[in-house]
C-alpha angles and dihedrals in degrees: 000000000000119000114201127182121184105199112171104302094346121106108174117170114207117190117205115240117237110254134170107278136206121264110276091228119169095319105051097150147004094279092058090047089053089051089054090054091047091054091055096045094051091211100118127243114346119231143153091292103041129096111268099029120236089238090054093055092046090052092049092052090051090049090053089053090052092049089053089054090056089065102090129228098027106153091226094053095087128090131195121208141156138210131193111230128193137223111298096017115139105144123065136172113240121230114278093246095056104122102194095262131121116326133182124198127198131186096220093183093060094029094237134132113224119231117242116234129185110254092243093056090044092053092047092053096038108028091161112032091185089062094058119101115248114256141133109312112253109169138025141191136190120238109185103296096348134093115215122192134187138240096030111248118275094198144015101297133182111224118196123197132195112195148153113263128211101211092253091127122175085229107051090188090070109110094141095103091062124084108247094250088061090051089055089051090054087055090052089056092049091050090052091052091046093050091048090051089051090048091241090145101174093049091045091052092050094051092045088054089049091051093049092047091050092048090051091052089051091054092047093047090050091050091052090052091051091047091051092048087058088054086246089295125112123221092221140005091255092053091047091053092046093051096043091051089065096050115112115256116208094320096128093247 
């Protein structure tokens, strides 16, 4: 998959790295998710003339995916991509689904991880990036939706990034990075929106409750994974409190 972002005069092409994916299951893509919604609405095949519209249901599924991405620390929320930069490059557009969270940058050509600097420190040290001599990139900073490196590259270099994504994919049909249970939860949200649009208030309320319950179970399951990764020991009192606050309490989970 190619991720392209045209920001002003920038045209950086990021190519997603191949990683082990989840089983396609019965909901491998957006079309199958729409079919799941259709089966619950009992209104036949959705189209450009039905109520709700096919485009509406597709949009609601994508919105559910984006809401899932706002829940931090999901193991499936990270993306890995690379771009080939040329001599003199120091400013790159980030992928459109970068959400401002944690990001790691590696110069794969020279086998070196770049150090992350705050943008203020970066600007103080390198007020005019064009004036810097080309060399192997050493540090980087994030300025809004742009990745700045210094020194500017002195060769064709492959940069790899590891970052938190927002769900704003260039290809909205991509559900493959979600575990299948999360795809079903996206369908629950779309059914809620559809029922609300059809003024089926009781059904809408039931599916909204189902969506919220599923989202809560996702958060709790994620917290348990984090707690296990710490070997059930917190690094600090603050971390212990934060983790324990997300543990399920008598919810039968």
